PyMOL Python script that loads the backbone (N, CA, C, O; Angstrom):
from pymol import cmd

cmd.read_pdbstr("""\
ATOM      1  N   UNK A   1     108.480  76.128 126.004  1.00  0.00           N
ATOM      2  CA  UNK A   1     108.010  77.806 125.457  1.00  0.00           C
ATOM      3  C   UNK A   1     106.822  77.750 124.495  1.00  0.00           C
ATOM      4  O   UNK A   1     106.957  77.594 123.282  1.00  0.00           O
ATOM      5  N   UNK A   2     105.403  77.918 125.253  1.00  0.00           N
ATOM      6  CA  UNK A   2     104.411  78.243 123.929  1.00  0.00           C
ATOM      7  C   UNK A   2     104.156  79.575 123.615  1.00  0.00           C
ATOM      8  O   UNK A   2     103.703  80.422 124.384  1.00  0.00           O
ATOM      9  N   UNK A   3     104.434  79.703 122.578  1.00  0.00           N
ATOM     10  CA  UNK A   3     104.359  81.276 121.927  1.00  0.00           C
ATOM     11  C   UNK A   3     103.003  81.360 121.109  1.00  0.00           C
ATOM     12  O   UNK A   3     102.577  80.512 120.324  1.00  0.00           O
ATOM     13  N   UNK A   4     102.447  82.506 121.443  1.00  0.00           N
ATOM     14  CA  UNK A   4     101.147  82.870 120.927  1.00  0.00           C
ATOM     15  C   UNK A   4     101.543  84.442 120.036  1.00  0.00           C
ATOM     16  O   UNK A   4     101.755  85.559 120.509  1.00  0.00           O
ATOM     17  N   UNK A   5     101.530  83.887 118.319  1.00  0.00           N
ATOM     18  CA  UNK A   5     101.771  84.910 117.196  1.00  0.00           C
ATOM     19  C   UNK A   5     100.256  85.422 116.837  1.00  0.00           C
ATOM     20  O   UNK A   5      99.261  84.866 116.373  1.00  0.00           O
ATOM     21  N   UNK A   6     100.550  86.706 117.262  1.00  0.00           N
ATOM     22  CA  UNK A   6      99.358  87.515 116.420  1.00  0.00           C
ATOM     23  C   UNK A   6      99.424  88.053 115.570  1.00  0.00           C
ATOM     24  O   UNK A   6     100.153  89.043 115.636  1.00  0.00           O
ATOM     25  N   UNK A   7      98.633  87.730 114.062  1.00  0.00           N
ATOM     26  CA  UNK A   7      98.943  88.420 112.875  1.00  0.00           C
ATOM     27  C   UNK A   7      97.711  89.469 112.661  1.00  0.00           C
ATOM     28  O   UNK A   7      96.917  89.479 113.602  1.00  0.00           O
ATOM     29  N   UNK A   8      97.450  90.264 111.688  1.00  0.00           N
ATOM     30  CA  UNK A   8      96.455  90.851 111.301  1.00  0.00           C
ATOM     31  C   UNK A   8      96.218  90.388 110.270  1.00  0.00           C
ATOM     32  O   UNK A   8      96.859  89.901 109.339  1.00  0.00           O
ATOM     33  N   UNK A   9      94.506  90.718 110.678  1.00  0.00           N
ATOM     34  CA  UNK A   9      93.633  90.019 109.003  1.00  0.00           C
ATOM     35  C   UNK A   9      94.400  89.985 107.751  1.00  0.00           C
ATOM     36  O   UNK A   9      95.532  90.398 107.496  1.00  0.00           O
ATOM     37  N   UNK A  10      93.645  89.482 107.136  1.00  0.00           N
ATOM     38  CA  UNK A  10      94.033  89.274 105.949  1.00  0.00           C
ATOM     39  C   UNK A  10      93.194  89.979 105.061  1.00  0.00           C
ATOM     40  O   UNK A  10      92.097  90.390 105.437  1.00  0.00           O
ATOM     41  N   UNK A  11      93.621  90.159 103.896  1.00  0.00           N
ATOM     42  CA  UNK A  11      92.447  91.629 102.827  1.00  0.00           C
ATOM     43  C   UNK A  11      91.161  90.743 103.003  1.00  0.00           C
ATOM     44  O   UNK A  11      90.075  91.272 103.241  1.00  0.00           O
ATOM     45  N   UNK A  12      91.339  89.100 102.857  1.00  0.00           N
ATOM     46  CA  UNK A  12      89.648  88.439 102.281  1.00  0.00           C
ATOM     47  C   UNK A  12      89.653  88.136 103.922  1.00  0.00           C
ATOM     48  O   UNK A  12      89.582  86.910 103.840  1.00  0.00           O
ATOM     49  N   UNK A  13      89.686  88.385 105.267  1.00  0.00           N
ATOM     50  CA  UNK A  13      89.360  88.048 105.976  1.00  0.00           C
ATOM     51  C   UNK A  13      88.934  89.661 106.730  1.00  0.00           C
ATOM     52  O   UNK A  13      88.013  89.763 107.540  1.00  0.00           O
ATOM     53  N   UNK A  14      89.653  90.644 106.357  1.00  0.00           N
ATOM     54  CA  UNK A  14      88.668  91.644 106.344  1.00  0.00           C
ATOM     55  C   UNK A  14      87.821  92.024 105.613  1.00  0.00           C
ATOM     56  O   UNK A  14      87.349  93.101 105.976  1.00  0.00           O
ATOM     57  N   UNK A  15      87.425  91.644 104.776  1.00  0.00           N
ATOM     58  CA  UNK A  15      85.938  91.747 103.456  1.00  0.00           C
ATOM     59  C   UNK A  15      84.979  91.160 104.482  1.00  0.00           C
ATOM     60  O   UNK A  15      84.037  91.718 105.044  1.00  0.00           O
ATOM     61  N   UNK A  16      85.548  89.564 104.636  1.00  0.00           N
ATOM     62  CA  UNK A  16      84.432  89.034 105.392  1.00  0.00           C
ATOM     63  C   UNK A  16      83.808  89.755 106.490  1.00  0.00           C
ATOM     64  O   UNK A  16      82.634  90.118 106.567  1.00  0.00           O
ATOM     65  N   UNK A  17      84.962  89.950 107.517  1.00  0.00           N
ATOM     66  CA  UNK A  17      84.432  91.036 108.995  1.00  0.00           C
ATOM     67  C   UNK A  17      83.448  91.963 108.380  1.00  0.00           C
ATOM     68  O   UNK A  17      82.286  92.075 108.769  1.00  0.00           O
ATOM     69  N   UNK A  18      84.001  92.644 107.364  1.00  0.00           N
ATOM     70  CA  UNK A  18      82.815  93.577 106.639  1.00  0.00           C
ATOM     71  C   UNK A  18      81.928  93.807 106.789  1.00  0.00           C
ATOM     72  O   UNK A  18      81.457  94.731 107.452  1.00  0.00           O
ATOM     73  N   UNK A  19      81.061  92.389 105.742  1.00  0.00           N
ATOM     74  CA  UNK A  19      80.403  91.900 105.450  1.00  0.00           C
ATOM     75  C   UNK A  19      79.739  91.460 106.322  1.00  0.00           C
ATOM     76  O   UNK A  19      78.561  91.368 105.976  1.00  0.00           O
ATOM     77  N   UNK A  20      79.991  91.034 107.618  1.00  0.00           N
ATOM     78  CA  UNK A  20      79.312  90.309 108.467  1.00  0.00           C
ATOM     79  C   UNK A  20      78.619  91.624 109.259  1.00  0.00           C
ATOM     80  O   UNK A  20      77.424  91.710 109.541  1.00  0.00           O
ATOM     81  N   UNK A  21      79.636  92.609 109.544  1.00  0.00           N
ATOM     82  CA  UNK A  21      78.832  94.064 110.311  1.00  0.00           C
ATOM     83  C   UNK A  21      78.591  94.393 109.534  1.00  0.00           C
ATOM     84  O   UNK A  21      78.724  95.608 109.684  1.00  0.00           O
ATOM     85  N   UNK A  22      78.215  94.195 108.464  1.00  0.00           N
ATOM     86  CA  UNK A  22      77.284  95.059 107.500  1.00  0.00           C
ATOM     87  C   UNK A  22      75.843  94.889 107.839  1.00  0.00           C
ATOM     88  O   UNK A  22      74.977  95.759 107.941  1.00  0.00           O
ATOM     89  N   UNK A  23      75.733  93.250 108.033  1.00  0.00           N
ATOM     90  CA  UNK A  23      74.641  92.606 108.080  1.00  0.00           C
ATOM     91  C   UNK A  23      73.925  92.635 108.964  1.00  0.00           C
ATOM     92  O   UNK A  23      72.695  92.578 108.985  1.00  0.00           O
ATOM     93  N   UNK A  24      75.296  92.805 110.463  1.00  0.00           N
ATOM     94  CA  UNK A  24      74.656  92.935 111.868  1.00  0.00           C
ATOM     95  C   UNK A  24      74.075  94.471 111.799  1.00  0.00           C
ATOM     96  O   UNK A  24      73.235  94.810 112.632  1.00  0.00           O
ATOM     97  N   UNK A  25      74.342  95.018 111.209  1.00  0.00           N
ATOM     98  CA  UNK A  25      74.150  96.953 111.387  1.00  0.00           C
ATOM     99  C   UNK A  25      72.472  96.627 110.999  1.00  0.00           C
ATOM    100  O   UNK A  25      71.636  96.792 111.887  1.00  0.00           O
ATOM    101  N   UNK A  26      72.133  96.254 109.907  1.00  0.00           N
ATOM    102  CA  UNK A  26      70.743  95.770 109.429  1.00  0.00           C
ATOM    103  C   UNK A  26      69.923  95.421 110.510  1.00  0.00           C
ATOM    104  O   UNK A  26      68.810  95.887 110.755  1.00  0.00           O
ATOM    105  N   UNK A  27      70.673  94.393 111.276  1.00  0.00           N
ATOM    106  CA  UNK A  27      69.739  93.883 111.521  1.00  0.00           C
ATOM    107  C   UNK A  27      69.737  94.452 113.192  1.00  0.00           C
ATOM    108  O   UNK A  27      69.155  93.599 113.862  1.00  0.00           O
ATOM    109  N   UNK A  28      70.135  95.450 113.938  1.00  0.00           N
ATOM    110  CA  UNK A  28      70.536  96.411 114.937  1.00  0.00           C
ATOM    111  C   UNK A  28      69.367  96.230 115.616  1.00  0.00           C
ATOM    112  O   UNK A  28      68.383  96.210 114.876  1.00  0.00           O
ATOM    113  N   UNK A  29      69.089  96.054 117.085  1.00  0.00           N
ATOM    114  CA  UNK A  29      67.462  95.793 117.492  1.00  0.00           C
ATOM    115  C   UNK A  29      67.824  97.218 118.362  1.00  0.00           C
ATOM    116  O   UNK A  29      66.708  97.646 118.657  1.00  0.00           O
ATOM    117  N   UNK A  30      68.615  97.951 118.793  1.00  0.00           N
ATOM    118  CA  UNK A  30      68.549  99.514 119.379  1.00  0.00           C
ATOM    119  C   UNK A  30      69.652 100.590 118.120  1.00  0.00           C
ATOM    120  O   UNK A  30      70.161 100.377 117.020  1.00  0.00           O
ATOM    121  N   UNK A  31      69.604 101.558 118.922  1.00  0.00           N
ATOM    122  CA  UNK A  31      70.506 102.631 118.449  1.00  0.00           C
ATOM    123  C   UNK A  31      71.460 102.147 119.072  1.00  0.00           C
ATOM    124  O   UNK A  31      72.256 101.614 118.298  1.00  0.00           O
ATOM    125  N   UNK A  32      71.853 102.064 120.498  1.00  0.00           N
ATOM    126  CA  UNK A  32      73.097 101.712 120.924  1.00  0.00           C
ATOM    127  C   UNK A  32      74.379 100.703 119.834  1.00  0.00           C
ATOM    128  O   UNK A  32      75.508 100.859 119.368  1.00  0.00           O
ATOM    129  N   UNK A  33      73.019  99.406 119.872  1.00  0.00           N
ATOM    130  CA  UNK A  33      73.516  98.220 118.844  1.00  0.00           C
ATOM    131  C   UNK A  33      73.624  98.623 117.741  1.00  0.00           C
ATOM    132  O   UNK A  33      74.272  97.692 117.264  1.00  0.00           O
ATOM    133  N   UNK A  34      73.450  99.494 116.732  1.00  0.00           N
ATOM    134  CA  UNK A  34      73.796 100.247 115.316  1.00  0.00           C
ATOM    135  C   UNK A  34      74.804 101.058 115.207  1.00  0.00           C
ATOM    136  O   UNK A  34      75.425 101.315 114.176  1.00  0.00           O
ATOM    137  N   UNK A  35      75.032 101.589 116.572  1.00  0.00           N
ATOM    138  CA  UNK A  35      76.061 102.627 116.623  1.00  0.00           C
ATOM    139  C   UNK A  35      77.718 101.433 116.974  1.00  0.00           C
ATOM    140  O   UNK A  35      78.836 101.548 116.471  1.00  0.00           O
ATOM    141  N   UNK A  36      77.343 100.655 117.738  1.00  0.00           N
ATOM    142  CA  UNK A  36      78.518  99.300 118.436  1.00  0.00           C
ATOM    143  C   UNK A  36      78.951  99.332 116.856  1.00  0.00           C
ATOM    144  O   UNK A  36      79.860 100.031 116.410  1.00  0.00           O
ATOM    145  N   UNK A  37      77.986  98.290 115.964  1.00  0.00           N
ATOM    146  CA  UNK A  37      77.977  98.070 114.573  1.00  0.00           C
ATOM    147  C   UNK A  37      78.695  98.769 113.670  1.00  0.00           C
ATOM    148  O   UNK A  37      79.559  98.179 113.021  1.00  0.00           O
ATOM    149  N   UNK A  38      78.471 100.057 113.490  1.00  0.00           N
ATOM    150  CA  UNK A  38      78.484 101.695 113.235  1.00  0.00           C
ATOM    151  C   UNK A  38      80.114 101.281 113.000  1.00  0.00           C
ATOM    152  O   UNK A  38      80.745 100.914 112.009  1.00  0.00           O
ATOM    153  N   UNK A  39      80.509 101.555 114.559  1.00  0.00           N
ATOM    154  CA  UNK A  39      81.992 101.442 114.956  1.00  0.00           C
ATOM    155  C   UNK A  39      82.829 101.128 114.689  1.00  0.00           C
ATOM    156  O   UNK A  39      83.828 101.800 114.431  1.00  0.00           O
ATOM    157  N   UNK A  40      82.620  99.298 114.646  1.00  0.00           N
ATOM    158  CA  UNK A  40      83.175  98.130 114.545  1.00  0.00           C
ATOM    159  C   UNK A  40      83.638  98.190 113.055  1.00  0.00           C
ATOM    160  O   UNK A  40      84.797  97.972 112.700  1.00  0.00           O
ATOM    161  N   UNK A  41      82.267  98.614 111.949  1.00  0.00           N
ATOM    162  CA  UNK A  41      82.793  98.245 110.492  1.00  0.00           C
ATOM    163  C   UNK A  41      83.396  99.619 110.557  1.00  0.00           C
ATOM    164  O   UNK A  41      84.363  99.464 109.811  1.00  0.00           O
ATOM    165  N   UNK A  42      83.437 100.662 110.902  1.00  0.00           N
ATOM    166  CA  UNK A  42      84.007 101.960 110.206  1.00  0.00           C
ATOM    167  C   UNK A  42      86.042 101.512 110.733  1.00  0.00           C
ATOM    168  O   UNK A  42      86.924 101.587 109.878  1.00  0.00           O
ATOM    169  N   UNK A  43      86.245 101.236 111.717  1.00  0.00           N
ATOM    170  CA  UNK A  43      87.035 100.444 112.186  1.00  0.00           C
ATOM    171  C   UNK A  43      87.899  99.922 111.135  1.00  0.00           C
ATOM    172  O   UNK A  43      89.053 100.316 110.969  1.00  0.00           O
ATOM    173  N   UNK A  44      87.375  99.102 110.484  1.00  0.00           N
ATOM    174  CA  UNK A  44      87.446  97.441 110.013  1.00  0.00           C
ATOM    175  C   UNK A  44      87.496  98.512 108.344  1.00  0.00           C
ATOM    176  O   UNK A  44      88.575  98.581 107.756  1.00  0.00           O
ATOM    177  N   UNK A  45      86.906  98.863 108.069  1.00  0.00           N
ATOM    178  CA  UNK A  45      87.033  99.643 106.477  1.00  0.00           C
ATOM    179  C   UNK A  45      88.197 100.381 106.350  1.00  0.00           C
ATOM    180  O   UNK A  45      88.850 100.282 105.311  1.00  0.00           O
ATOM    181  N   UNK A  46      88.687 101.371 107.578  1.00  0.00           N
ATOM    182  CA  UNK A  46      90.168 101.930 107.420  1.00  0.00           C
ATOM    183  C   UNK A  46      91.477 101.025 107.687  1.00  0.00           C
ATOM    184  O   UNK A  46      92.661 101.359 107.646  1.00  0.00           O
ATOM    185  N   UNK A  47      90.906  99.808 107.965  1.00  0.00           N
ATOM    186  CA  UNK A  47      91.834  98.901 108.192  1.00  0.00           C
ATOM    187  C   UNK A  47      92.481  98.387 106.923  1.00  0.00           C
ATOM    188  O   UNK A  47      93.643  98.461 106.524  1.00  0.00           O
ATOM    189  N   UNK A  48      91.210  97.753 106.318  1.00  0.00           N
ATOM    190  CA  UNK A  48      90.991  97.221 104.622  1.00  0.00           C
ATOM    191  C   UNK A  48      91.638  98.480 104.185  1.00  0.00           C
ATOM    192  O   UNK A  48      92.181  98.312 103.093  1.00  0.00           O
ATOM    193  N   UNK A  49      91.747  99.442 104.556  1.00  0.00           N
ATOM    194  CA  UNK A  49      91.969 100.677 103.308  1.00  0.00           C
ATOM    195  C   UNK A  49      93.290 101.072 103.561  1.00  0.00           C
ATOM    196  O   UNK A  49      93.854 101.646 102.630  1.00  0.00           O
ATOM    197  N   UNK A  50      94.136 100.844 104.959  1.00  0.00           N
ATOM    198  CA  UNK A  50      95.372 100.402 104.650  1.00  0.00           C
ATOM    199  C   UNK A  50      96.135  99.835 104.257  1.00  0.00           C
ATOM    200  O   UNK A  50      97.101 100.195 103.583  1.00  0.00           O
ATOM    201  N   UNK A  51      95.716  98.429 104.757  1.00  0.00           N
ATOM    202  CA  UNK A  51      96.082  97.400 104.305  1.00  0.00           C
ATOM    203  C   UNK A  51      96.226  97.157 102.845  1.00  0.00           C
ATOM    204  O   UNK A  51      97.039  96.331 102.431  1.00  0.00           O
ATOM    205  N   UNK A  52      95.168  98.116 101.746  1.00  0.00           N
ATOM    206  CA  UNK A  52      95.654  97.933 100.431  1.00  0.00           C
ATOM    207  C   UNK A  52      96.246  98.797 100.258  1.00  0.00           C
ATOM    208  O   UNK A  52      96.791  98.610  99.170  1.00  0.00           O
ATOM    209  N   UNK A  53      96.662 100.132 100.822  1.00  0.00           N
ATOM    210  CA  UNK A  53      97.374 101.258 100.686  1.00  0.00           C
ATOM    211  C   UNK A  53      98.975 100.489 100.345  1.00  0.00           C
ATOM    212  O   UNK A  53      99.723 100.677  99.385  1.00  0.00           O
ATOM    213  N   UNK A  54      99.124  99.633 101.461  1.00  0.00           N
ATOM    214  CA  UNK A  54     100.721  99.099 101.806  1.00  0.00           C
ATOM    215  C   UNK A  54     100.854  97.956 100.123  1.00  0.00           C
ATOM    216  O   UNK A  54     101.942  97.545  99.721  1.00  0.00           O
ATOM    217  N   UNK A  55     100.055  97.775  99.698  1.00  0.00           N
ATOM    218  CA  UNK A  55     100.041  96.606  98.840  1.00  0.00           C
ATOM    219  C   UNK A  55     100.506  97.345  97.347  1.00  0.00           C
ATOM    220  O   UNK A  55     101.018  96.743  96.403  1.00  0.00           O
ATOM    221  N   UNK A  56     100.193  98.775  97.399  1.00  0.00           N
ATOM    222  CA  UNK A  56     100.620  99.580  96.786  1.00  0.00           C
ATOM    223  C   UNK A  56     102.067  99.874  96.022  1.00  0.00           C
ATOM    224  O   UNK A  56     102.231 100.917  95.390  1.00  0.00           O
TER     225      UNK A  56
END
""", "prot")
cmd.dss("prot")
cmd.show_as("cartoon", "prot")
cmd.util.cbc("prot")
cmd.orient("prot")
Protein backbone atom coordinates (compact mmCIF):
# COMPACT_ATOMS: atom_id res chain seq x y z
CA UNK A 1 0.00 0.00 0.00
CA UNK A 2 1.40 3.35 -1.01
CA UNK A 3 0.93 6.25 1.34
CA UNK A 4 1.68 9.88 0.77
CA UNK A 5 2.89 11.80 3.77
CA UNK A 6 2.61 15.54 3.58
CA UNK A 7 4.80 17.60 5.85
CA UNK A 8 4.49 21.33 6.39
CA UNK A 9 7.32 23.34 4.85
CA UNK A 10 10.42 23.87 6.94
CA UNK A 11 11.59 27.31 8.05
CA UNK A 12 14.08 27.45 5.17
CA UNK A 13 11.47 26.35 2.62
CA UNK A 14 9.04 29.00 3.87
CA UNK A 15 11.72 31.68 3.57
CA UNK A 16 12.38 30.61 -0.03
CA UNK A 17 8.66 30.64 -0.85
CA UNK A 18 8.33 34.12 0.68
CA UNK A 19 11.30 35.39 -1.35
CA UNK A 20 9.78 34.00 -4.54
CA UNK A 21 6.38 35.55 -3.79
CA UNK A 22 7.99 38.92 -3.03
CA UNK A 23 9.72 38.94 -6.41
CA UNK A 24 6.50 37.91 -8.17
CA UNK A 25 4.63 40.66 -6.35
CA UNK A 26 6.81 43.31 -7.97
CA UNK A 27 6.39 41.68 -11.39
CA UNK A 28 2.59 41.43 -11.21
CA UNK A 29 0.97 42.54 -14.42
CA UNK A 30 -2.49 43.32 -13.06
CA UNK A 31 -4.14 44.35 -9.80
CA UNK A 32 -5.72 40.89 -9.54
CA UNK A 33 -2.33 39.20 -9.90
CA UNK A 34 -0.82 41.58 -7.34
CA UNK A 35 -3.65 40.85 -4.90
CA UNK A 36 -3.22 37.09 -5.35
CA UNK A 37 0.52 37.23 -4.63
CA UNK A 38 -0.06 39.58 -1.69
CA UNK A 39 -2.62 37.18 -0.21
CA UNK A 40 -0.27 34.21 -0.59
CA UNK A 41 2.61 36.22 0.84
CA UNK A 42 0.60 37.21 3.91
CA UNK A 43 -0.41 33.58 4.50
CA UNK A 44 3.18 32.31 4.19
CA UNK A 45 4.52 35.04 6.49
CA UNK A 46 1.89 34.06 9.07
CA UNK A 47 2.86 30.40 8.68
CA UNK A 48 6.54 31.28 9.21
CA UNK A 49 5.71 33.36 12.29
CA UNK A 50 3.71 30.48 13.76
CA UNK A 51 6.50 28.01 13.01
CA UNK A 52 9.09 30.25 14.67
CA UNK A 53 6.89 30.78 17.74
CA UNK A 54 6.59 27.00 18.16
CA UNK A 55 10.38 26.68 18.18
CA UNK A 56 10.72 28.93 21.22
